[in-house]
Short mmCIF file of the C-alpha atoms (twelve columns), coordinates in Angstrom:
data_MODEL
# 
_entry.id   MODEL 
# 
loop_
_atom_site.group_PDB 
_atom_site.id 
_atom_site.type_symbol 
_atom_site.label_atom_id 
_atom_site.label_alt_id 
_atom_site.label_comp_id 
_atom_site.label_asym_id 
_atom_site.label_seq_id 
_atom_site.Cartn_x 
_atom_site.Cartn_y 
_atom_site.Cartn_z 
_atom_site.pdbx_PDB_model_num 
ATOM 1   C CA . MET A 1   -0.068 0.084   0.268  1 
ATOM 2   C CA . HIS A 2   1.815  3.258   -1.467 1 
ATOM 3   C CA . LEU A 3   0.311  6.144   1.264  1 
ATOM 4   C CA . THR A 4   -0.297 10.114  -0.084 1 
ATOM 5   C CA . VAL A 5   1.762  13.202  1.315  1 
ATOM 6   C CA . THR A 6   -1.810 13.460  2.617  1 
ATOM 7   C CA . GLU A 7   -1.937 10.269  4.619  1 
ATOM 8   C CA . LEU A 8   1.144  10.564  6.218  1 
ATOM 9   C CA . THR A 9   0.367  13.805  7.229  1 
ATOM 10  C CA . ASP A 10  -3.136 13.583  8.914  1 
ATOM 11  C CA . ARG A 11  -1.570 10.288  10.233 1 
ATOM 12  C CA . LEU A 12  1.542  12.027  12.242 1 
ATOM 13  C CA . ILE A 13  -1.377 14.409  12.950 1 
ATOM 14  C CA . GLY A 14  -3.180 12.168  14.853 1 
ATOM 15  C CA . SER A 15  -0.257 11.243  16.856 1 
ATOM 16  C CA . TYR A 16  0.600  15.146  18.076 1 
ATOM 17  C CA . ALA A 17  -2.863 14.721  19.572 1 
ATOM 18  C CA . LYS A 18  -2.055 12.146  20.780 1 
ATOM 19  C CA . VAL A 19  0.724  11.880  22.071 1 
ATOM 20  C CA . GLY A 20  1.239  16.011  23.318 1 
ATOM 21  C CA . GLY A 21  3.169  15.878  25.845 1 
ATOM 22  C CA . ILE A 22  6.752  15.870  23.036 1 
ATOM 23  C CA . ASN A 23  5.396  18.807  21.646 1 
ATOM 24  C CA . HIS A 24  5.659  22.949  21.233 1 
ATOM 25  C CA . LEU A 25  2.897  24.075  20.439 1 
ATOM 26  C CA . ASP A 26  1.868  27.773  20.629 1 
ATOM 27  C CA . GLY A 27  4.115  27.888  23.562 1 
ATOM 28  C CA . LYS A 28  6.520  30.845  24.395 1 
ATOM 29  C CA . ASN A 29  9.514  30.949  21.840 1 
ATOM 30  C CA . LEU A 30  12.002 28.832  22.364 1 
ATOM 31  C CA . PRO A 31  16.303 29.390  22.146 1 
ATOM 32  C CA . SER A 32  17.237 27.778  19.240 1 
ATOM 33  C CA . LYS A 33  20.062 25.158  19.071 1 
ATOM 34  C CA . THR A 34  21.290 25.893  16.117 1 
ATOM 35  C CA . ALA A 35  21.834 29.610  17.372 1 
ATOM 36  C CA . ILE A 36  23.489 29.025  20.543 1 
ATOM 37  C CA . ALA A 37  25.714 26.303  18.478 1 
ATOM 38  C CA . ALA A 38  26.480 28.971  15.764 1 
ATOM 39  C CA . MET A 39  27.069 31.574  18.744 1 
ATOM 40  C CA . THR A 40  29.076 28.921  20.975 1 
ATOM 41  C CA . LEU A 41  31.585 28.953  18.289 1 
ATOM 42  C CA . ASP A 42  32.187 32.475  18.024 1 
ATOM 43  C CA . LEU A 43  32.253 32.163  21.514 1 
ATOM 44  C CA . LEU A 44  35.961 29.993  20.966 1 
ATOM 45  C CA . ARG A 45  36.380 32.233  18.307 1 
ATOM 46  C CA . LEU A 46  36.831 35.180  20.928 1 
ATOM 47  C CA . LEU A 47  38.889 32.625  23.682 1 
ATOM 48  C CA . PHE A 48  41.339 31.045  21.379 1 
ATOM 49  C CA . PRO A 49  42.153 33.316  18.451 1 
ATOM 50  C CA . GLY A 50  43.543 31.889  14.918 1 
ATOM 51  C CA . TYR A 51  42.586 28.221  16.701 1 
ATOM 52  C CA . PHE A 52  39.099 27.804  15.442 1 
ATOM 53  C CA . ASP A 53  38.902 30.167  12.559 1 
ATOM 54  C CA . ASP A 54  39.204 29.164  8.905  1 
ATOM 55  C CA . LYS A 55  42.136 31.319  7.975  1 
ATOM 56  C CA . PRO A 56  45.040 32.889  9.718  1 
ATOM 57  C CA . VAL A 57  44.315 36.125  12.557 1 
ATOM 58  C CA . ARG A 58  46.875 38.435  11.963 1 
ATOM 59  C CA . ALA A 59  48.110 40.657  14.681 1 
ATOM 60  C CA . ALA A 60  47.167 43.817  12.904 1 
ATOM 61  C CA . ASP A 61  43.631 42.452  11.778 1 
ATOM 62  C CA . LEU A 62  43.243 41.657  15.173 1 
ATOM 63  C CA . LYS A 63  41.147 44.150  16.716 1 
ATOM 64  C CA . VAL A 64  39.209 45.318  13.957 1 
ATOM 65  C CA . GLU A 65  38.224 41.117  13.660 1 
ATOM 66  C CA . THR A 66  37.248 41.222  17.493 1 
ATOM 67  C CA . ALA A 67  35.187 44.102  17.690 1 
ATOM 68  C CA . VAL A 68  33.300 42.289  14.986 1 
ATOM 69  C CA . LEU A 69  33.039 38.799  16.601 1 
ATOM 70  C CA . MET A 70  31.995 40.068  19.539 1 
ATOM 71  C CA . ASP A 71  29.655 42.291  17.592 1 
ATOM 72  C CA . ALA A 72  27.753 38.926  16.392 1 
ATOM 73  C CA . ALA A 73  27.981 37.165  19.300 1 
ATOM 74  C CA . LEU A 74  26.319 39.711  21.746 1 
ATOM 75  C CA . GLU A 75  23.752 39.724  19.145 1 
ATOM 76  C CA . ARG A 76  22.405 36.011  19.578 1 
ATOM 77  C CA . LEU A 77  23.730 36.188  23.034 1 
ATOM 78  C CA . GLU A 78  20.910 38.986  23.812 1 
ATOM 79  C CA . GLU A 79  18.172 37.256  21.432 1 
ATOM 80  C CA . GLU A 80  18.392 33.832  23.083 1 
ATOM 81  C CA . ILE A 81  18.675 35.202  26.483 1 
ATOM 82  C CA . GLN A 82  16.200 36.776  25.667 1 
ATOM 83  C CA . LYS A 83  13.926 34.079  24.835 1 
ATOM 84  C CA . SER A 84  15.361 31.845  27.703 1 
ATOM 85  C CA . VAL A 85  14.301 34.204  30.459 1 
ATOM 86  C CA . GLU A 86  10.629 34.937  28.603 1 
ATOM 87  C CA . TYR A 87  10.394 31.254  28.638 1 
ATOM 88  C CA . ALA A 88  11.225 31.389  32.646 1 
ATOM 89  C CA . ALA A 89  8.856  34.057  33.281 1 
ATOM 90  C CA . GLU A 90  5.444  34.208  34.862 1 
ATOM 91  C CA . GLU A 91  3.145  35.145  31.595 1 
ATOM 92  C CA . SER A 92  2.358  38.623  33.157 1 
ATOM 93  C CA . GLY A 93  6.212  39.294  33.689 1 
ATOM 94  C CA . ASP A 94  7.214  42.444  32.067 1 
ATOM 95  C CA . LYS A 95  8.621  41.945  28.681 1 
ATOM 96  C CA . ALA A 96  10.770 45.534  29.265 1 
ATOM 97  C CA . LYS A 97  12.092 44.183  32.336 1 
ATOM 98  C CA . LEU A 98  13.048 40.791  30.672 1 
ATOM 99  C CA . ARG A 99  14.615 42.630  27.805 1 
ATOM 100 C CA . GLN A 100 16.762 44.539  30.221 1 
ATOM 101 C CA . ARG A 101 18.076 41.591  32.122 1 
ATOM 102 C CA . ALA A 102 18.402 39.973  28.990 1 
ATOM 103 C CA . ARG A 103 20.660 42.588  28.177 1 
ATOM 104 C CA . GLU A 104 22.890 43.713  30.892 1 
ATOM 105 C CA . ALA A 105 23.063 39.463  31.615 1 
ATOM 106 C CA . SER A 106 25.183 39.392  28.188 1 
ATOM 107 C CA . ARG A 107 27.305 42.224  28.433 1 
ATOM 108 C CA . ASP A 108 27.705 40.759  32.361 1 
ATOM 109 C CA . PHE A 109 28.407 38.037  30.152 1 
ATOM 110 C CA . LEU A 110 31.133 38.786  27.866 1 
ATOM 111 C CA . SER A 111 33.072 41.477  30.667 1 
ATOM 112 C CA . ASN A 112 33.968 37.851  31.868 1 
ATOM 113 C CA . LEU A 113 36.209 36.639  29.351 1 
ATOM 114 C CA . PRO A 114 39.710 37.739  29.967 1 
ATOM 115 C CA . ALA A 115 39.301 36.197  33.337 1 
ATOM 116 C CA . LEU A 116 38.000 32.140  31.816 1 
ATOM 117 C CA . ARG A 117 41.018 32.949  29.541 1 
ATOM 118 C CA . ASP A 118 43.281 33.315  32.207 1 
ATOM 119 C CA . VAL A 119 42.000 29.905  33.837 1 
ATOM 120 C CA . LEU A 120 41.475 28.323  29.887 1 
ATOM 121 C CA . GLN A 121 45.188 28.676  29.703 1 
ATOM 122 C CA . THR A 122 46.142 27.030  33.579 1 
ATOM 123 C CA . ASP A 123 44.611 24.330  31.493 1 
ATOM 124 C CA . ALA A 124 46.000 24.257  28.375 1 
ATOM 125 C CA . GLU A 125 49.354 23.995  30.297 1 
ATOM 126 C CA . ALA A 126 48.295 21.385  32.372 1 
ATOM 127 C CA . ALA A 127 47.079 19.261  29.203 1 
ATOM 128 C CA . PHE A 128 50.196 20.109  27.800 1 
ATOM 129 C CA . GLN A 129 52.784 19.281  30.677 1 
ATOM 130 C CA . GLY A 130 50.534 15.773  31.480 1 
ATOM 131 C CA . ASP A 131 50.422 14.182  28.563 1 
ATOM 132 C CA . PRO A 132 53.187 13.298  27.131 1 
ATOM 133 C CA . ALA A 133 51.964 12.848  23.818 1 
ATOM 134 C CA . ALA A 134 51.667 16.231  23.396 1 
ATOM 135 C CA . LEU A 135 54.364 17.878  20.807 1 
ATOM 136 C CA . SER A 136 53.361 21.387  21.503 1 
ATOM 137 C CA . LYS A 137 50.930 23.544  23.571 1 
ATOM 138 C CA . GLU A 138 49.473 24.220  19.609 1 
ATOM 139 C CA . GLU A 139 48.705 21.043  19.444 1 
ATOM 140 C CA . VAL A 140 46.689 20.569  23.065 1 
ATOM 141 C CA . ILE A 141 44.472 23.347  21.790 1 
ATOM 142 C CA . VAL A 142 43.532 22.959  17.887 1 
ATOM 143 C CA . ALA A 143 43.394 18.795  18.457 1 
ATOM 144 C CA . TYR A 144 42.134 17.698  22.102 1 
ATOM 145 C CA . PRO A 145 38.639 17.451  22.853 1 
ATOM 146 C CA . PHE A 146 38.804 18.215  26.390 1 
ATOM 147 C CA . ILE A 147 40.284 21.961  25.632 1 
ATOM 148 C CA . GLU A 148 37.117 22.106  23.714 1 
ATOM 149 C CA . ALA A 149 34.568 20.769  26.332 1 
ATOM 150 C CA . ILE A 150 36.044 22.945  28.940 1 
ATOM 151 C CA . ALA A 151 36.200 25.603  27.835 1 
ATOM 152 C CA . VAL A 152 32.444 25.128  26.622 1 
ATOM 153 C CA . GLN A 153 31.722 24.508  29.964 1 
ATOM 154 C CA . ARG A 154 33.280 27.561  31.697 1 
ATOM 155 C CA . LEU A 155 31.396 29.123  29.407 1 
ATOM 156 C CA . ALA A 156 28.080 27.947  30.079 1 
ATOM 157 C CA . HIS A 157 29.094 27.993  33.936 1 
ATOM 158 C CA . GLU A 158 29.250 32.053  33.957 1 
ATOM 159 C CA . LEU A 159 25.778 31.799  32.232 1 
ATOM 160 C CA . TYR A 160 24.332 28.940  34.836 1 
ATOM 161 C CA . LEU A 161 25.493 31.265  37.721 1 
ATOM 162 C CA . GLN A 162 23.822 34.027  36.440 1 
ATOM 163 C CA . GLU A 163 20.851 31.417  36.346 1 
ATOM 164 C CA . ILE A 164 19.890 31.887  32.403 1 
ATOM 165 C CA . PRO A 165 17.683 28.699  32.150 1 
ATOM 166 C CA . LEU A 166 18.608 26.267  28.973 1 
ATOM 167 C CA . ILE A 167 21.151 28.095  27.094 1 
ATOM 168 C CA . PRO A 168 23.334 26.643  29.425 1 
ATOM 169 C CA . ARG A 169 22.668 23.600  29.022 1 
ATOM 170 C CA . ILE A 170 22.379 23.615  24.900 1 
ATOM 171 C CA . MET A 171 25.347 24.896  25.131 1 
ATOM 172 C CA . SER A 172 27.140 21.829  27.331 1 
ATOM 173 C CA . GLU A 173 25.223 19.155  25.597 1 
ATOM 174 C CA . TRP A 174 26.388 20.519  21.771 1 
ATOM 175 C CA . ALA A 175 29.815 20.478  23.335 1 
ATOM 176 C CA . HIS A 176 29.177 16.838  24.286 1 
ATOM 177 C CA . SER A 177 28.214 15.814  21.423 1 
ATOM 178 C CA . ARG A 178 31.118 16.658  19.742 1 
ATOM 179 C CA . THR A 179 33.403 15.567  22.064 1 
ATOM 180 C CA . GLY A 180 32.277 12.580  24.193 1 
ATOM 181 C CA . ILE A 181 32.943 14.958  27.351 1 
ATOM 182 C CA . ASP A 182 29.635 15.205  29.443 1 
ATOM 183 C CA . LEU A 183 30.331 18.697  32.019 1 
ATOM 184 C CA . HIS A 184 27.343 19.819  33.142 1 
ATOM 185 C CA . PRO A 185 27.523 23.481  33.173 1 
ATOM 186 C CA . GLY A 186 26.508 23.665  37.231 1 
ATOM 187 C CA . ALA A 187 29.860 22.055  38.712 1 
ATOM 188 C CA . GLU A 188 32.258 23.862  40.307 1 
ATOM 189 C CA . ILE A 189 35.558 23.053  38.083 1 
ATOM 190 C CA . GLY A 190 39.316 24.361  39.790 1 
ATOM 191 C CA . PRO A 191 42.222 25.664  37.427 1 
ATOM 192 C CA . TYR A 192 44.504 23.561  36.272 1 
ATOM 193 C CA . PHE A 193 42.324 20.500  34.991 1 
ATOM 194 C CA . PHE A 194 42.837 17.900  32.546 1 
ATOM 195 C CA . ILE A 195 40.590 15.053  31.451 1 
ATOM 196 C CA . ASP A 196 43.238 13.070  29.333 1 
ATOM 197 C CA . HIS A 197 41.346 11.330  26.071 1 
ATOM 198 C CA . GLY A 198 38.435 12.159  27.831 1 
ATOM 199 C CA . THR A 199 35.616 9.771   25.756 1 
ATOM 200 C CA . GLY A 200 32.943 9.211   28.164 1 
ATOM 201 C CA . THR A 201 33.488 11.253  31.417 1 
ATOM 202 C CA . VAL A 202 30.343 12.712  33.133 1 
ATOM 203 C CA . ILE A 203 30.437 15.210  35.498 1 
ATOM 204 C CA . GLY A 204 27.536 16.285  37.567 1 
ATOM 205 C CA . GLU A 205 25.743 19.266  37.834 1 
ATOM 206 C CA . THR A 206 26.530 19.537  41.590 1 
ATOM 207 C CA . ALA A 207 30.066 17.831  41.949 1 
ATOM 208 C CA . LYS A 208 33.372 20.324  42.891 1 
ATOM 209 C CA . ILE A 209 36.896 19.819  41.920 1 
ATOM 210 C CA . GLY A 210 39.608 21.605  42.845 1 
ATOM 211 C CA . GLY A 211 42.925 22.704  41.498 1 
ATOM 212 C CA . ARG A 212 45.411 20.273  39.723 1 
ATOM 213 C CA . VAL A 213 43.156 17.375  39.469 1 
ATOM 214 C CA . LYS A 214 43.078 14.548  36.701 1 
ATOM 215 C CA . MET A 215 41.300 12.783  35.662 1 
ATOM 216 C CA . TYR A 216 40.881 9.941   32.321 1 
ATOM 217 C CA . GLN A 217 38.373 8.734   30.225 1 
ATOM 218 C CA . GLY A 218 35.301 7.285   31.609 1 
ATOM 219 C CA . VAL A 219 35.434 8.290   34.942 1 
ATOM 220 C CA . GLY A 220 32.524 9.367   36.543 1 
ATOM 221 C CA . LEU A 221 31.067 11.954  39.294 1 
ATOM 222 C CA . VAL A 222 27.775 10.981  39.598 1 
ATOM 223 C CA . ALA A 223 24.854 11.039  41.610 1 
ATOM 224 C CA . ARG A 224 24.198 7.879   44.288 1 
ATOM 225 C CA . SER A 225 20.370 7.830   43.577 1 
ATOM 226 C CA . LEU A 226 18.431 9.515   40.704 1 
ATOM 227 C CA . SER A 227 15.012 7.903   42.410 1 
ATOM 228 C CA . GLY A 228 14.133 10.777  44.038 1 
ATOM 229 C CA . GLY A 229 13.736 12.636  40.892 1 
ATOM 230 C CA . GLN A 230 12.264 16.207  41.091 1 
ATOM 231 C CA . THR A 231 12.679 15.840  44.582 1 
ATOM 232 C CA . LEU A 232 16.403 15.916  44.247 1 
ATOM 233 C CA . ARG A 233 16.367 19.347  42.624 1 
ATOM 234 C CA . GLY A 234 18.569 21.549  44.177 1 
ATOM 235 C CA . GLN A 235 20.820 19.503  46.516 1 
ATOM 236 C CA . ARG A 236 23.797 18.378  46.546 1 
ATOM 237 C CA . ARG A 237 24.000 14.915  45.045 1 
ATOM 238 C CA . HIS A 238 28.156 14.980  43.653 1 
ATOM 239 C CA . PRO A 239 31.299 14.435  44.874 1 
ATOM 240 C CA . THR A 240 33.238 16.505  46.048 1 
ATOM 241 C CA . ILE A 241 37.158 16.065  44.671 1 
ATOM 242 C CA . GLU A 242 39.852 18.609  46.424 1 
ATOM 243 C CA . ASP A 243 43.012 19.619  44.720 1 
ATOM 244 C CA . GLY A 244 45.594 17.766  43.333 1 
ATOM 245 C CA . VAL A 245 43.804 14.867  43.067 1 
ATOM 246 C CA . THR A 246 43.980 11.641  39.855 1 
ATOM 247 C CA . ILE A 247 41.863 9.465   38.721 1 
ATOM 248 C CA . TYR A 248 42.285 6.820   36.289 1 
ATOM 249 C CA . ALA A 249 39.546 5.154   33.713 1 
ATOM 250 C CA . ASN A 250 36.180 4.165   34.362 1 
ATOM 251 C CA . ALA A 251 36.525 5.321   37.505 1 
ATOM 252 C CA . THR A 252 33.095 5.899   39.606 1 
ATOM 253 C CA . ILE A 253 32.869 8.392   42.700 1 
ATOM 254 C CA . VAL A 254 29.158 8.238   43.999 1 
ATOM 255 C CA . GLY A 255 27.291 10.640  46.082 1 
ATOM 256 C CA . GLY A 256 26.983 14.447  47.699 1 
ATOM 257 C CA . GLU A 257 28.576 13.631  50.889 1 
ATOM 258 C CA . THR A 258 31.661 12.017  48.962 1 
ATOM 259 C CA . ILE A 259 35.307 13.941  49.698 1 
ATOM 260 C CA . VAL A 260 37.828 12.827  47.996 1 
ATOM 261 C CA . GLY A 261 40.340 14.174  50.522 1 
ATOM 262 C CA . ARG A 262 43.294 16.366  48.622 1 
ATOM 263 C CA . GLY A 263 46.151 14.723  46.767 1 
ATOM 264 C CA . SER A 264 44.811 11.324  46.147 1 
ATOM 265 C CA . THR A 265 44.906 8.377   43.438 1 
ATOM 266 C CA . ILE A 266 41.939 7.114   42.521 1 
ATOM 267 C CA . GLY A 267 42.421 4.076   40.404 1 
ATOM 268 C CA . ALA A 268 40.491 2.396   37.324 1 
ATOM 269 C CA . SER A 269 37.250 0.768   37.767 1 
ATOM 270 C CA . VAL A 270 37.196 2.105   41.108 1 
ATOM 271 C CA . PHE A 271 33.520 2.378   42.583 1 
ATOM 272 C CA . LEU A 272 33.723 4.841   45.370 1 
ATOM 273 C CA . THR A 273 30.655 5.200   47.369 1 
ATOM 274 C CA . HIS A 274 32.520 7.080   50.797 1 
ATOM 275 C CA . SER A 275 34.868 10.071  51.451 1 
ATOM 276 C CA . VAL A 276 38.966 9.174   51.421 1 
ATOM 277 C CA . PRO A 277 41.492 11.757  53.855 1 
ATOM 278 C CA . PRO A 278 44.121 13.099  51.998 1 
ATOM 279 C CA . ASN A 279 46.750 11.705  49.879 1 
ATOM 280 C CA . SER A 280 44.993 8.154   49.989 1 
ATOM 281 C CA . LEU A 281 45.656 5.373   47.317 1 
ATOM 282 C CA . VAL A 282 42.031 4.070   46.217 1 
ATOM 283 C CA . THR A 283 42.866 0.721   44.630 1 
ATOM 284 C CA . PHE A 284 41.108 -3.294  44.490 1 
ATOM 285 C CA . GLU A 285 41.983 -5.041  46.993 1 
ATOM 286 C CA . ASN A 286 41.907 -8.600  45.563 1 
ATOM 287 C CA . ALA A 287 41.260 -7.813  42.401 1 
ATOM 288 C CA . ASP A 288 44.024 -10.777 41.176 1 
ATOM 289 C CA . LEU A 289 45.066 -10.998 37.841 1 
ATOM 290 C CA . ARG A 290 45.555 -14.356 36.100 1 
ATOM 291 C CA . VAL A 291 48.221 -14.378 32.997 1 
ATOM 292 C CA . THR A 292 47.928 -18.773 31.798 1 
ATOM 293 C CA . ALA A 293 49.615 -20.424 29.035 1 
ATOM 294 C CA . LYS A 294 47.571 -20.539 25.471 1 
ATOM 295 C CA . ARG A 295 46.537 -23.857 24.210 1 
ATOM 296 C CA . GLU A 296 49.730 -24.791 21.678 1 
ATOM 297 C CA . LYS A 297 49.301 -25.151 18.332 1 
ATOM 298 C CA . ALA A 298 50.723 -26.806 15.488 1 
ATOM 299 C CA . GLU A 299 51.262 -23.420 13.471 1 
ATOM 300 C CA . LEU A 300 49.989 -19.495 14.311 1 
ATOM 301 C CA . ASP A 301 46.447 -18.669 12.899 1 
ATOM 302 C CA . PHE A 302 48.796 -15.715 11.202 1 
ATOM 303 C CA . GLU A 303 50.950 -14.895 9.428  1 
ATOM 304 C CA . ILE A 304 54.388 -11.908 10.494 1 
# 
């Protein structure tokens, strides 16, 4: 049976009427994911001039090009923040006040870019010093997904602190989709931070991370249980990692009351549900590795 376009459309419209929970019709104008992605890329260009551009940026043209980028970022930011605050406001919200809030929030946010660059410089340094495979700091910035992920998280965190709805999470999920690193914009992350490889690392909203912390791929700083759902909103759910901690691959650290003390090392694949004092080494005690001889064969299955 070959359905016509009209019949296909009628079927889908019927689904819209039946399954209404995933429609957004006749509602407030939501922020544009496409516009926020473009804006975030412009912000990365402002933070790292010459690294996210298609052509070289010359020092002589830097002021003009920065002003053009800043203007574009400001315009997009004001528009998307206005949508966000209008979405979160009561129906009776004063639109003039909301527009003013969007203007002020946008300028406050952009005024923090120099301070963010100071912190991102420490992250790039930590990545370069912490990875003997890195050929240069330029390679770290242009090639390592971690730099993009932490830069976007630090940008989004500034908007999160201003209690701007929707946009911080859209930004961080855009970076997540590009890098495989899931850093919630609410997480507090200190300087000289580095995630080596990074794929699959998850850091939850209420996590607190000190300075000079190094992680590897697959690390999770997660909540103990989400069975309480929305009743847990606003509560500490994720662990605290103090200064100078190293966490190896696929370790999972659980719970808002869990504190990993300063200078500790968490071994690979550890599942940690309680606090440990400073300078602890956390590993499996009875994880025995067995190596036995393979069954002998007359000849190899492959040629060298």
